Structures are given as C-alpha cells and as structure tokens.
N, C-alpha and C positions, 0 to 999 in steps of 0.2 A: 365558639371558643375564643377566649380572650387572647390577645397578642400583646407583646411588649416591644417598645421601641426605645432607643437610647436618645436622651436629650443631652445638652451640654453639661448639666450638673446633676441629673438624677434620672432614675428610671420612670418612664411614663407608662401607665397601664391604660390600654385602649380597649374597653369592652364593646360588645355589640351595641349599636345605637350611637356610635361615634362620640361617646362621652369620654373625656380625658381626665383622669384623676391623678393628682399628685398629693402625697401625704408625707410629711416630715415632722419629726419632733426635734425642737431646738433645746438642748439641755445646757444647764449651768450658765445661764446668762448673767451678765454683770448687773443688769437691772431690767425688770419686766414690768409691763403695765399692771397696776393694781386696781384700777377703777374703770368703769365702762367708757368714760370719755376718752381715756388713753387708748383703749382697744379699738374703739370706733375710728379714731384718727389713724391708727395703724392700718386698719382694714381699708380706709379710704386711700392711703398711700399705695397699698398693694393693688387696689383697683386702678389707680392712675398708671402704675407701672405696666399693668396688663392692657391698658387702653379700653377698659370696659365701661359700661353705662349703668349707674346705680338705679335699682328699682325699689329696694327697701334695705334697711339696716337696723340691727338691734344688738344690744349687749347688756349683760346683767351679772350681778354677783349672785352666786348660787345659794348662799346662805342668808338671803334676805337683807336685813338692815345693814350689814357690812361694817360693824363697828370694830371688828378685828381685822388686822392686815392679812391673816392667813385664811382668806376667803377665796375659793376658786372662782374664776371669771371665764365667761364664755361669750362669744359674739359671732355674728354672721352678717355678711353683706350679700344680697341677692342682686345679680345684674342680669341684663338681657343675655349675656354671653355665658353665664355660669354662676357658681356659688363659691364664696370664700368663707370658710369657717375657721375659727381659732379658739383655743382654750389655753388658759394659764393655770398652773397648778396652785394648790392652796398656800404654798410657801412663796410663790412668786419666783421660783428658781428656773422653771422651764416652761416652754410653750409648744403647743402642737398646732400645726397649720394643715388644712386640707383645702385644696383648690380643685373644684370639679368644673371643667370647661366643656362646652358643647361645640364641637367642630373648630376648636382653636388649639394651637400649640401653646403651652404654658412656658414662656420664656423668662423664668425667674430662677435664680440660683439659691442655694442654702445660705450663701454669704449675704445675698440681698435681704433675705428674711431676717437673718440674725441682726443685720445692721438696723433694720426697722424696729425690731423688738427691744434692742438694748437702749434704754432711755437714761440719759444722765440725770433727769429729774422728771417726776410725773408732771404731765401738762396741767392738771387741775386737781391738786390734792384734796382729800376730804377733811372736813373739820374734825372728824372722829379719829384721824390718824395722828400719831405722835409728830410726824414731820410737817403737819399743816402749819402754815405761816399766815399771819394777817396780811392785808394788802401792803405791798411795798415793792422794792426793786426787783424781787424774784418772782413776782406774781405776773402771769402772762397777760392779764387783763388790766392791771392797775400799775401805772408807772410810779417811780419813787415819789414824784410830786404830782399826784393825780389832778387832772383838770376838773375843777368843780363847775357843775352846771348851775349857774345862778337862777334863782326863781325869777320868772318873767311873766308878763301877761299871756304869753303864748303857751307856757307849760309850767307845771309845778303843783304840788299839793298845798292846800290852803295853810298859811302860817297859823291861822286861828284854830285849826282842827288838831286836837291832841287826843290820842287814844288813851283812855284811862288805863292805868297799869293793871288793875284787877281784871280787865277784860282780855288781856293779851295772853294769859296762861294757857288757854286751850286753842289758841290760834285763830285764823281767819279763813273764810272762803270768799274769794274775790273773782269776779268775772268782768271781762272787758270786751266790748264790741267796738271794733275799729272800722270806720266807714270811709270810703274814698281814699284808700291807701295808694300812695304814689311810688313806694319803694318796696315792692314785695319780692321775696325770694322765689326763684323759678325752678329750683332744684332742691332735693332733700339735704344735700351737704351744706348748702348755704343756710337753709332753715335750721339745721342742727347747730351751726356756728352761732346763729342769732339766739337760739334757745339756751345754749350753755352760757352765752354772754349774759343773758337776763338772769339766769340762775346764779351766776357768779356775783352779780350786783347785790343780791340779797343773802349771799353767803350760805347757800344750802349745799348739802352733800348729795351728789348724784349716785344712785345705786343701780339704776337701770335706764336704758334708752330704747325707744322704738320710733323709727321714722319711716313713713311709707306713703304711697299714693292711694287714693280711692279710685273707683271705677270711672269717675268723671275728671280725673287728673288733678284734684285738689290735694294739697300737702297736709299730712297729719303727723304731729309729733307729740310724744309723751315722755316725760321724765319721772321716774320713780325716785323720790328723794327721801332722805332719812326723816325729813320734816313732813312728808306726805306726798303730794304729787303736783305736777304742772302739765297742762295740756295746751296745745296750740294747733289751730286749723286755719290754713290759708286757702281762701277761695280766690283763685287768680282772676277768673272772668268777672267776678263781682267786685274786685278790689276791696275785699272784706276779710278781716281777720277776727277770729274768736279766740280769746286767751282766757284760761282759768287757772287759778292757783288755790290749792288747798293746803294750808300750813298748820302746824301745831306749835305749841309753846309760844315763845316771844318772836318767832320769825315774822317779819313784816314784808308782805309781797308787794306793797305799793311802789317801791322804787323800781321793781322789775317792770311794772306797767309803764312807768315813765320811760324806761329804756326802750321798751317795745314801741311806745308812741313816737319816740324820736327816730327809731330805726325805720318804721313803716311809713311815717309821715302821713297819717290819715287826716281827713278834714275834721273828723270828730271822733272822740273815744268816749263811749258811755261806760261808766264803771258802777257796778253794784257789788256790795260786800256785806258779809254777815260775820259778826264775831261769834266764835264757837264757845260752848260750854257754860252759857248763862241760862238760868231758868226763865228770864225775860229776854227774848231775842233783841240784839242790838244791831240795827241795820244802819247803813249809811250809803249815800250815793255821791258820785263825782262826775265831772264832765271836763274833758280836756279838748280844747279846740286848736286848730291851726290858725294862729294869727289873731292878736287883738282882744282875746277874751281871757278872763281869769277862771281858774278852776272854781266850780260852784259846788258847794256841799249842801245837801238837804237833810 
C-alpha cells in the first residue's frame, strides 16, 4: 500500500520499492521553453539543484520539423538517482514536471521550478521562428563584435576552394575523424554544450537532442535539425572523435568542423564530404592539422 508524507512544498507519494514521485503542473508562465535546447538546459539546472548525476538526456518537438511555435515539447534526464521528465504544451503557456527519485527526498519547491521555466528570452531561438535574430548582441554565442578567427597555417578551409552554387541546393554529407584530441569532454553536459555551439556556428535549427553513454563509457550525441542531422561520438580512451553532418539546402557544415577542431585540439582531422543531389557525385577531402600545415584539398 502506498503511503504519503509531507514535504516543505508539496505532497510526496512513496510507493513500494522506495521510489519517490513528485508531479506538478506549472500553469500560465510568462515564458516557457519552445525548443529542445532550452528544455535540456532547464533539466540540467533541476539536476544540479537535486545534486544528481546525469546518465542520459533527450528532448524533442513532438510534431517533427517544428516550424510552428505551437509545437508541444517533451524532455527527459535520466540520472543514477532517478528520472526528471518535463513537457511543455503546444502553446508554450504551461509545463508539467515529474521527478521520480530512488531513495532520495526531492527538495524542490514549485517556486523553484517556476523560476527555472520562466525564460526572459529563449537560449537558442530557431531560424524558423519569428523571433529569431541574426548574430548580434542578443545572441548567446556571438558577441556584438564577434571575434573573427583568421585563416592560418594551423587551421582554415582553403581560400582556393569554392563550392559551386548549383551543388549546394541538396546539401552536403560531411564526416570528420579527429585523432589525438587533447581537450575532450568527459561528461554529457559538456559535450551537449560543444554540440550546440557547433550547430550555432552554421545557423541550423535544433528540433531534437539525444546525449548518452555507451556500454564502454564513450559519449554519444545526436541533434535532429531542420536541415537534417548532426552526430558526435567521443572515444575518451582513444582520444578520438567522430563527427558527421548531414545537411540540406545551402547549409554549409564546414565551419562547424572548424569549431570542433579548435575545441577538441586534435593532432589531425581527416574530412571527407559528398555533395548531395547530383547525378554525378561530387566528392572532396580535407585535412586539418595541429601546427604548421595548411588545409589540403584533393
């Protein structure tokens, strides 16, 4: 038989098996997250307040591509200590939160949750939303006067390589193998931050997020974007990263490879790519090295 016990802010249900469940619906918020990135960041903040340890996290828009703002949003963070789930209604007016803990008392109030969910401005707006703004002073990744990374012998795409306009309409498939990385993320939340930073460089719209560990402790991340998808796998013991980008239209994923190359600091990054949508395949290769070498195109 289930028993109930009072906490400081809400009723806690304690069923057999010592799982503690807290459910609450936050209605009529001033502003709620509309995109998976916002919701993941809120779930991380809830996790930090609880002092839990992240095992996996995901969030996605329920109606796919998400070009309308009235798209319901759901997310979940799984920790060693329990599960945090959240959903936002299709109008973005209310949110429902469910925290299921194992042998832990949930010390969060409704006020704490409301404060986390009320956002003055979305963290990373989508290009498909009316409120989306180009890089500038209000953009979390780009300052008003963005610092430009000058091309150098150490990094950069060849000035002589120009993608023909007619090839760009169906997009590109780009894979990068990064060897001997010196600055790898060791947890999912850090990898998530790196991934959305790379996505932001190429101005794609994130519609879904999955970050998890495999059985050997490697980090896996996937972004479903309106332009297609991004994948990232971090092999900590081998100091190796595999990154892949599948884009459509005129989206150019190569600056995101530059960003990841700078972030992970590999000895070498091998890049292979294919332009999509041509009856004659158009392939190209690139090489980025740490120190003293120029990007080479074949």
